[in-house]
Backbone as CSV, one residue per row, in Angstrom:
resi,resn,N_x,N_y,N_z,CA_x,CA_y,CA_z,C_x,C_y,C_z
1,MET,0.674,-1.205,0.146,-0.169,-0.174,-0.042,0.672,1.350,-0.148
2,PRO,0.795,2.441,-0.976,1.691,3.407,-1.109,1.360,4.246,0.105
3,ARG,2.108,5.076,0.297,1.851,6.196,1.143,3.129,7.226,0.994
4,GLN,3.013,8.225,1.113,3.483,9.615,1.068,4.729,9.638,2.192
5,ALA,6.314,9.887,2.039,6.630,10.450,2.857,7.008,11.577,2.774
6,ALA,7.616,12.150,3.981,7.866,13.315,4.288,8.616,13.720,2.954
7,ASN,9.650,13.224,2.519,10.579,13.665,1.370,10.062,13.615,-0.103
8,THR,8.401,12.956,-0.309,7.962,12.983,-1.342,8.473,11.698,-2.347
9,ALA,9.180,10.856,-1.683,9.365,9.570,-2.374,8.197,8.761,-1.927
10,GLN,7.547,7.883,-2.907,6.516,7.172,-2.368,7.351,6.004,-1.796
11,GLU,6.808,5.487,-0.477,6.985,4.094,0.444,6.107,3.373,0.247
12,TYR,6.518,2.107,0.407,5.250,1.212,0.582,5.710,0.286,1.614
13,SER,4.279,-0.366,2.268,4.095,-1.340,3.357,3.670,-2.781,2.912
14,CYS,3.981,-3.552,3.849,3.612,-4.945,3.389,2.185,-4.974,3.470
15,CYS,1.523,-5.729,2.592,0.285,-5.765,2.251,-0.670,-6.657,3.490
16,VAL,0.500,-7.454,4.251,0.223,-8.296,5.188,0.450,-8.141,6.486
17,CYS,1.599,-7.589,6.719,2.090,-7.087,8.230,2.029,-5.588,8.332
18,TYR,2.034,-4.851,7.151,2.082,-3.599,7.191,3.364,-2.624,7.996
19,GLU,4.277,-3.585,7.825,5.962,-3.107,8.071,6.355,-2.845,6.783
20,PRO,6.926,-1.403,6.783,7.389,-0.556,5.967,8.468,-1.499,4.846
21,LEU,8.241,-1.146,3.508,9.033,-1.781,2.590,9.732,-0.575,1.883
22,GLU,11.337,-1.037,1.966,11.828,0.389,1.371,12.959,-0.304,0.457
23,PRO,12.288,-0.663,-0.936,13.143,-1.556,-1.453,14.403,-0.808,-2.394
24,PRO,15.268,-0.979,-2.444,15.735,-2.318,-2.018,16.702,-2.926,-0.696
25,ALA,16.410,-1.883,0.523,17.022,-2.088,1.545,16.400,-2.794,2.629
26,CYS,15.008,-3.151,2.232,14.308,-3.898,3.459,15.148,-5.367,3.355
27,SER,15.463,-5.669,4.677,16.168,-6.885,4.757,14.780,-7.815,4.832
28,LYS,13.727,-7.936,4.961,12.727,-9.112,4.710,12.086,-9.583,3.445
29,GLN,12.534,-8.273,2.474,12.026,-8.497,1.199,12.866,-8.761,0.163
30,LYS,12.366,-9.228,-0.930,13.280,-9.513,-2.275,12.762,-8.831,-3.424
31,ALA,13.823,-9.000,-4.214,13.230,-7.689,-5.496,11.711,-7.799,-6.159
32,LYS,11.687,-8.784,-6.001,10.209,-9.520,-6.583,9.049,-9.424,-6.401
33,CYS,9.010,-8.701,-4.869,7.973,-8.671,-4.118,6.853,-7.869,-4.840
34,PHE,7.402,-6.696,-5.589,6.553,-5.873,-5.859,5.703,-6.032,-7.488
35,HIS,4.647,-5.734,-7.365,3.905,-5.812,-8.933,2.850,-4.724,-9.108
36,ALA,2.352,-4.482,-10.227,1.198,-3.075,-10.254,-0.044,-3.197,-10.787
37,SER,-0.795,-4.384,-10.049,-2.054,-4.980,-10.554,-2.640,-4.878,-9.309
38,PRO,-3.922,-3.893,-9.004,-4.270,-2.842,-9.785,-3.221,-1.474,-9.582
39,SER,-2.707,-1.436,-8.352,-2.050,-0.246,-7.678,-0.479,-1.028,-7.121
40,PRO,0.688,-0.246,-7.496,1.502,-0.944,-6.948,1.508,-1.320,-5.671
41,HIS,2.087,-2.508,-4.920,2.069,-2.912,-3.846,3.133,-3.989,-3.516
42,GLY,3.514,-4.212,-2.172,4.494,-5.128,-2.126,4.073,-5.992,-0.734
43,THR,4.870,-7.082,-0.560,4.724,-8.111,0.523,6.164,-8.484,0.853
44,CYS,6.515,-8.890,2.397,7.774,-8.989,2.986,7.762,-10.722,2.254
45,THR,8.906,-11.028,1.938,9.111,-12.235,1.477,8.587,-13.205,2.587
46,GLU,8.737,-13.258,3.955,8.393,-13.559,5.148,6.941,-13.870,4.801
47,CYS,5.852,-13.004,5.078,4.883,-12.744,5.120,4.308,-13.539,4.064
48,MET,5.031,-13.430,2.602,4.282,-14.256,1.298,4.719,-15.700,1.676
49,ALA,5.685,-15.725,2.159,6.032,-17.208,2.212,4.704,-18.036,3.261
50,GLN,4.678,-17.211,4.286,3.956,-17.887,5.468,2.534,-17.994,4.908
51,TYR,2.194,-16.786,3.984,0.837,-16.877,3.438,0.514,-18.123,2.368
52,VAL,1.641,-18.260,1.589,1.687,-19.432,0.635,1.512,-20.879,1.648
53,GLU,2.336,-21.125,2.441,2.400,-22.416,3.264,0.904,-22.862,3.559
54,THR,0.137,-21.643,4.194,-1.291,-21.673,4.733,-1.640,-22.119,3.846
55,ARG,-1.940,-21.741,2.588,-2.807,-22.152,1.624,-2.805,-23.521,1.171
56,ILE,-1.211,-23.742,0.927,-0.741,-25.149,0.868,-1.391,-26.358,2.018
57,ASP,-1.000,-25.780,3.462,-1.636,-26.772,4.598,-3.021,-26.708,4.455
58,SER,-3.880,-25.325,4.014,-5.438,-25.889,3.646,-5.649,-26.437,2.458
59,ASN,-5.158,-27.005,1.808,-5.181,-27.764,0.709,-5.799,-26.416,-0.720
60,GLN,-5.829,-25.241,-0.613,-6.192,-24.225,-1.140,-5.154,-24.056,-2.271
61,VAL,-4.774,-24.758,-3.435,-3.536,-24.546,-4.143,-3.836,-24.272,-5.708
62,GLU,-5.085,-24.348,-6.154,-5.296,-24.430,-7.437,-4.968,-22.922,-7.980
63,ARG,-5.193,-22.101,-7.416,-5.113,-20.547,-7.806,-4.737,-19.829,-6.652
64,ILE,-3.294,-19.610,-6.422,-3.018,-18.739,-5.542,-2.886,-17.423,-5.823
65,LYS,-3.507,-16.474,-5.091,-3.618,-15.336,-5.389,-3.088,-14.136,-4.368
66,CYS,-2.284,-13.432,-5.037,-1.336,-12.267,-4.020,-2.811,-11.900,-3.133
67,PRO,-1.938,-11.663,-1.639,-2.792,-11.453,-0.531,-3.261,-9.652,-0.631
68,ALA,-2.412,-9.357,-1.523,-2.782,-7.408,-1.348,-4.875,-7.664,-1.486
69,PRO,-5.284,-6.900,-0.711,-6.745,-6.362,-0.501,-6.802,-5.876,-2.324
70,GLY,-7.668,-6.263,-3.084,-7.871,-5.774,-4.311,-7.230,-6.346,-5.217
71,CYS,-5.851,-6.905,-5.413,-5.340,-7.250,-6.186,-5.842,-8.975,-6.808
72,SER,-6.103,-9.086,-8.112,-6.562,-10.610,-8.661,-5.578,-11.499,-9.023
73,ARG,-4.264,-10.940,-8.853,-2.969,-11.510,-9.547,-2.675,-12.982,-8.968
74,VAL,-2.925,-13.651,-10.129,-2.356,-15.343,-9.435,-0.893,-15.467,-9.581
75,LEU,-0.417,-16.015,-8.288,1.262,-16.257,-8.455,1.240,-17.230,-8.998
76,THR,2.572,-17.229,-9.882,3.392,-18.284,-10.734,3.888,-19.008,-9.836
77,ASP,4.213,-20.499,-10.526,5.434,-21.149,-9.958,6.629,-20.570,-9.727
78,ALA,6.934,-19.494,-10.532,8.478,-18.904,-10.509,8.147,-18.019,-9.347
79,ASP,6.988,-17.122,-8.953,6.932,-16.380,-7.602,7.053,-17.287,-6.496
80,ILE,6.411,-18.222,-6.402,6.196,-19.394,-5.213,7.391,-20.148,-5.109
81,GLY,8.015,-20.589,-6.062,9.414,-21.351,-5.755,10.364,-20.726,-4.969
82,PRO,10.681,-19.578,-5.139,11.736,-19.270,-4.152,11.404,-18.873,-2.763
83,LEU,10.287,-19.082,-2.472,9.571,-18.707,-1.129,9.712,-20.118,-0.480
84,LEU,9.762,-21.264,-0.592,9.415,-22.590,-0.166,10.749,-23.274,-0.290
85,ASP,10.858,-24.178,0.955,11.759,-25.123,0.573,11.469,-26.395,-0.390
86,GLU,12.268,-27.160,-0.616,12.236,-28.144,-1.796,10.504,-29.235,-1.436
87,SER,10.738,-29.264,-0.164,9.638,-30.672,0.375,8.264,-30.000,0.111
88,THR,8.077,-28.789,0.504,6.966,-27.882,0.486,6.641,-27.537,-0.732
89,PHE,7.614,-27.572,-1.542,7.181,-26.897,-3.071,6.908,-28.171,-3.706
90,GLU,7.197,-29.467,-3.455,6.905,-30.447,-3.978,5.285,-31.160,-3.614
91,ARG,4.921,-30.755,-1.952,3.788,-30.915,-1.572,2.672,-29.945,-2.221
92,LEU,3.207,-28.784,-2.738,2.114,-28.097,-3.435,1.911,-28.472,-4.735
93,LYS,2.986,-29.363,-5.532,2.601,-30.051,-6.818,1.996,-30.995,-6.623
94,LYS,2.191,-31.451,-5.552,1.513,-33.167,-5.377,-0.247,-32.658,-5.357
95,PHE,-0.394,-32.000,-4.283,-1.742,-31.321,-4.021,-2.589,-30.849,-5.701
96,ARG,-1.637,-29.933,-5.949,-2.267,-29.372,-7.595,-2.668,-30.774,-8.256
97,LYS,-1.848,-31.719,-8.430,-2.167,-32.977,-9.122,-3.372,-33.452,-8.741
98,GLN,-3.409,-33.658,-7.355,-4.744,-34.315,-6.801,-5.988,-33.539,-7.393
99,SER,-5.961,-32.259,-7.136,-6.741,-31.694,-7.313,-7.332,-31.515,-8.717
100,ARG,-6.414,-31.501,-10.050,-6.977,-31.707,-11.139,-7.534,-32.915,-11.428
101,ILE,-7.007,-34.059,-10.631,-7.256,-35.495,-11.098,-8.737,-35.194,-10.644
102,ASP,-8.989,-35.079,-9.285,-10.236,-35.219,-8.526,-11.493,-34.435,-9.269
103,LYS,-11.044,-33.261,-9.847,-12.107,-32.663,-10.672,-12.287,-32.776,-12.075
104,ASN,-11.494,-34.136,-12.521,-12.027,-34.223,-14.255,-12.678,-35.452,-14.454
105,PRO,-13.757,-35.357,-14.788,-14.801,-36.472,-14.651,-14.133,-37.542,-15.474
106,HIS,-12.825,-37.204,-16.436,-12.441,-38.378,-17.409,-11.060,-38.966,-16.890
107,LEU,-10.826,-38.543,-15.295,-9.511,-39.382,-15.008,-10.197,-40.046,-13.636
108,ARG,-9.642,-41.011,-13.260,-9.923,-41.836,-11.831,-8.481,-42.398,-11.104
109,TRP,-8.560,-41.968,-10.128,-7.240,-42.489,-9.298,-6.903,-44.070,-9.579
110,CYS,-5.771,-44.509,-9.099,-5.572,-45.985,-9.360,-5.983,-46.584,-7.959
111,SER,-6.333,-47.746,-7.982,-6.807,-48.529,-7.199,-6.120,-49.451,-6.324
112,VAL,-4.973,-49.392,-7.141,-3.837,-50.235,-6.187,-3.455,-49.349,-4.957
113,PRO,-3.402,-50.218,-3.865,-2.876,-49.066,-2.446,-1.489,-48.806,-2.820
114,GLY,-0.967,-47.660,-2.262,0.074,-47.312,-2.353,0.309,-46.250,-3.663
115,CYS,-0.274,-46.773,-4.957,-0.156,-46.142,-6.137,-0.538,-44.822,-6.269
116,GLU,0.031,-43.560,-6.675,-0.218,-42.386,-6.477,-0.812,-42.031,-8.214
117,GLY,-0.829,-43.277,-9.185,-1.024,-42.911,-10.327,-2.713,-42.835,-10.807
118,HIS,-3.024,-42.497,-12.029,-4.338,-42.393,-12.395,-4.536,-42.992,-14.048
119,HIS,-5.744,-43.125,-13.962,-5.958,-43.609,-15.349,-7.049,-42.788,-16.135
120,ARG,-7.235,-42.985,-17.543,-8.248,-42.021,-17.992,-9.366,-42.921,-18.410
121,ILE,-10.872,-42.677,-18.178,-11.798,-43.416,-18.311,-12.138,-43.082,-19.901
122,SER,-12.340,-44.195,-20.382,-12.888,-44.034,-21.916,-14.172,-44.504,-22.064
123,PRO,-15.134,-43.793,-23.210,-16.345,-44.216,-23.213,-16.508,-45.312,-24.102
124,VAL,-15.491,-45.706,-24.741,-15.811,-46.863,-25.888,-14.537,-48.252,-25.302
125,SER,-13.856,-47.969,-24.305,-13.096,-49.095,-24.089,-13.589,-49.716,-22.621
126,LYS,-13.194,-50.678,-22.170,-13.688,-51.575,-20.768,-12.117,-51.644,-20.082
127,LYS,-11.279,-51.493,-20.969,-9.871,-51.590,-19.870,-8.917,-50.933,-19.976
128,GLY,-8.161,-50.160,-19.042,-7.218,-49.379,-19.150,-6.223,-49.568,-18.189
129,ALA,-5.080,-48.812,-17.897,-4.096,-49.065,-17.272,-3.732,-47.670,-16.480
130,CYS,-3.179,-47.825,-15.441,-2.594,-47.071,-14.608,-1.520,-46.140,-14.931
131,SER,-1.386,-44.978,-14.939,-0.408,-44.231,-15.785,1.029,-44.280,-15.084
132,GLN,0.984,-44.580,-13.660,2.137,-45.001,-13.081,2.923,-46.207,-12.616
133,CYS,1.696,-47.420,-12.123,2.182,-48.407,-12.078,1.896,-49.342,-13.031
134,LYS,1.034,-49.173,-14.295,0.601,-49.871,-15.648,-0.233,-50.830,-15.083
135,THR,-0.892,-51.196,-13.849,-1.808,-52.190,-13.489,-2.852,-51.941,-14.362
136,PRO,-3.236,-52.981,-15.138,-4.598,-53.191,-15.482,-5.923,-53.053,-14.886
137,LEU,-6.718,-52.213,-15.254,-7.918,-51.431,-14.393,-9.082,-51.835,-15.260
138,CYS,-10.160,-51.999,-14.708,-11.542,-52.029,-15.338,-11.997,-50.409,-15.107
139,LEU,-12.444,-50.120,-16.463,-12.685,-48.704,-16.673,-14.234,-48.249,-16.451
140,ARG,-14.921,-49.030,-16.139,-16.328,-49.101,-15.825,-16.476,-48.897,-13.773
141,CYS,-15.402,-49.611,-13.256,-16.022,-49.531,-11.791,-14.349,-49.080,-11.041
142,GLY,-13.247,-48.679,-11.736,-12.178,-48.724,-11.534,-11.353,-49.438,-10.478
143,GLN,-11.659,-50.763,-10.383,-10.968,-51.854,-9.734,-10.029,-52.582,-10.707
144,LEU,-9.466,-53.229,-10.063,-8.437,-53.948,-10.759,-9.240,-54.622,-11.893
145,TRP,-8.498,-55.095,-13.467,-9.053,-55.795,-14.397,-9.933,-56.909,-13.958
146,HIS,-11.158,-57.186,-14.114,-11.734,-58.727,-13.770,-13.012,-59.133,-14.795
147,GLU,-12.383,-58.648,-15.992,-13.478,-59.262,-17.159,-13.446,-60.847,-17.114
148,GLY,-14.336,-61.635,-17.062,-14.576,-62.776,-17.226,-14.308,-63.338,-15.955
149,GLN,-14.211,-62.737,-14.928,-14.609,-63.459,-13.522,-15.835,-63.046,-12.891
150,LEU,-16.132,-61.765,-12.913,-17.216,-61.406,-12.079,-17.461,-59.965,-12.747
151,THR,-18.770,-59.518,-12.849,-19.386,-58.212,-13.395,-18.938,-56.958,-12.232
152,CYS,-18.668,-56.065,-12.675,-18.443,-54.693,-11.778,-19.721,-54.796,-10.439
153,ASP,-20.892,-55.113,-10.655,-21.770,-54.852,-9.678,-21.493,-56.248,-8.770
154,GLN,-21.097,-57.756,-9.245,-21.027,-58.642,-8.362,-19.568,-58.339,-7.576
155,LEU,-18.254,-57.602,-8.286,-17.134,-57.446,-7.628,-17.744,-56.411,-6.627
156,GLU,-18.368,-55.662,-6.872,-18.783,-54.489,-5.559,-19.459,-55.256,-4.481
157,ASP,-20.294,-56.072,-4.638,-20.872,-56.803,-3.723,-20.006,-57.974,-2.886
158,GLN,-19.038,-58.522,-3.595,-18.201,-59.167,-3.147,-17.098,-58.833,-1.777
159,SER,-16.905,-57.539,-2.230,-16.101,-56.789,-1.432,-16.835,-55.965,-0.540
160,PHE,-17.975,-55.814,-0.410,-18.923,-55.364,0.518,-19.105,-56.674,1.576
161,GLN,-19.167,-57.762,0.734,-19.181,-58.731,2.027,-18.144,-59.027,2.804
162,GLN,-16.779,-59.162,1.980,-15.540,-59.172,2.711,-15.644,-58.325,3.976
163,TRP,-16.144,-56.735,3.490,-15.965,-55.793,4.664,-16.922,-55.920,5.487
164,ALA,-18.202,-56.647,5.578,-19.167,-56.512,6.650,-18.642,-57.916,7.603
165,ARG,-18.003,-58.984,7.153,-17.667,-59.861,7.795,-17.239,-59.103,9.321
166,GLY,-18.087,-59.879,10.239,-17.360,-59.478,11.939,-18.111,-58.403,12.192
167,LYS,-18.766,-57.605,11.093,-19.555,-56.333,11.783,-20.974,-56.438,12.112
168,ASP,-21.718,-55.862,12.537,-22.920,-56.287,12.673,-23.768,-55.313,11.421
169,VAL,-23.948,-55.540,10.385,-24.521,-54.895,9.711,-26.089,-55.793,8.943
170,ARG,-26.931,-54.928,8.569,-28.585,-55.304,8.745,-29.018,-54.378,7.673
171,SER,-30.401,-54.771,7.341,-31.014,-54.263,6.050,-31.658,-53.151,6.690
172,CYS,-31.844,-52.165,6.457,-32.827,-51.182,7.068,-34.168,-51.285,6.754
173,PRO,-34.683,-51.392,7.819,-36.430,-52.307,7.828,-37.231,-51.281,6.775
174,ARG,-36.868,-49.869,6.335,-37.724,-49.313,5.750,-37.121,-48.975,4.484
175,CYS,-36.048,-49.119,3.792,-35.504,-49.079,2.616,-34.690,-50.380,2.011
176,GLY,-34.399,-50.875,2.829,-33.493,-52.308,2.503,-32.292,-52.255,2.426
177,ILE,-31.865,-50.896,2.153,-30.002,-50.726,1.931,-29.478,-51.570,3.349
178,ARG,-28.581,-51.953,3.215,-27.780,-52.307,4.168,-26.840,-51.377,4.791
179,ILE,-26.756,-51.420,6.138,-26.093,-50.277,6.723,-25.586,-51.212,8.347
180,GLU,-24.320,-50.663,8.711,-23.453,-50.944,9.835,-24.866,-50.547,11.115
181,LYS,-24.745,-51.151,12.015,-25.531,-50.921,13.014,-24.565,-50.169,14.016
182,PRO,-25.129,-49.021,14.665,-24.189,-48.103,15.342,-23.812,-48.544,16.681
183,SER,-22.760,-48.198,17.284,-22.431,-48.501,18.259,-23.631,-47.893,19.691
184,ALA,-23.903,-48.865,20.784,-24.450,-47.996,21.531,-24.223,-46.507,22.174
185,THR,-23.068,-46.189,22.051,-22.304,-45.096,22.352,-22.470,-43.883,21.554
186,TRP,-23.051,-44.032,20.283,-23.099,-42.766,19.415,-24.256,-42.993,18.513
187,GLY,-24.706,-42.016,17.883,-25.946,-42.553,16.546,-27.475,-42.652,17.042
188,CYS,-28.202,-42.243,16.307,-29.559,-42.949,16.661,-29.718,-44.392,16.385
189,LEU,-30.539,-45.023,17.503,-30.695,-46.281,17.046,-31.995,-46.949,16.480
190,PHE,-32.833,-45.767,16.156,-33.964,-46.101,15.488,-34.278,-47.190,14.721
191,PHE,-33.521,-47.624,13.922,-33.448,-48.497,12.726,-33.329,-49.960,13.403
192,PHE,-32.318,-50.031,14.324,-32.396,-51.384,15.208,-32.825,-51.363,16.594
193,VAL,-33.746,-50.576,16.875,-34.738,-50.666,18.188,-35.821,-52.044,18.246
């Protein structure tokens, strides 16, 4: 935020902590802190790094905007990279990838435990492969390839039956959907009274 100094030179303060920024003398600030959209303003390197890390910690990573009030400039990787240590920057890239895959209706995560790959859903093909581990996957249900063994519904039912073993699973008396009976310490017991 600009303010006029007594000697008529323009002085800036950090738009986060409001400490004065006197380029290039300010020890907390780096040269590329300033940009002119909609009006020139700056941010301490420490404040900007903390702001970006907070956005990463809360998984708000798609479009990290400048924290200055009224500024709509989206920070680029070139802006963000120098502010973060390598592991935090890698975490940012990982969260961005997760967000892109989660929001894309044509992509689905690999169902192999521990794999961070994905596969593209095809309207014409039933079989695909993970982009990372190359495991063959069913594009209809997202599970491991199972054609000729079970249908997708049968596989889902089998999976549910395995999960339900040893649990108090019953059918709802009203709608018939299978649900797990809650313990006596929580939840409404209406369905199982």
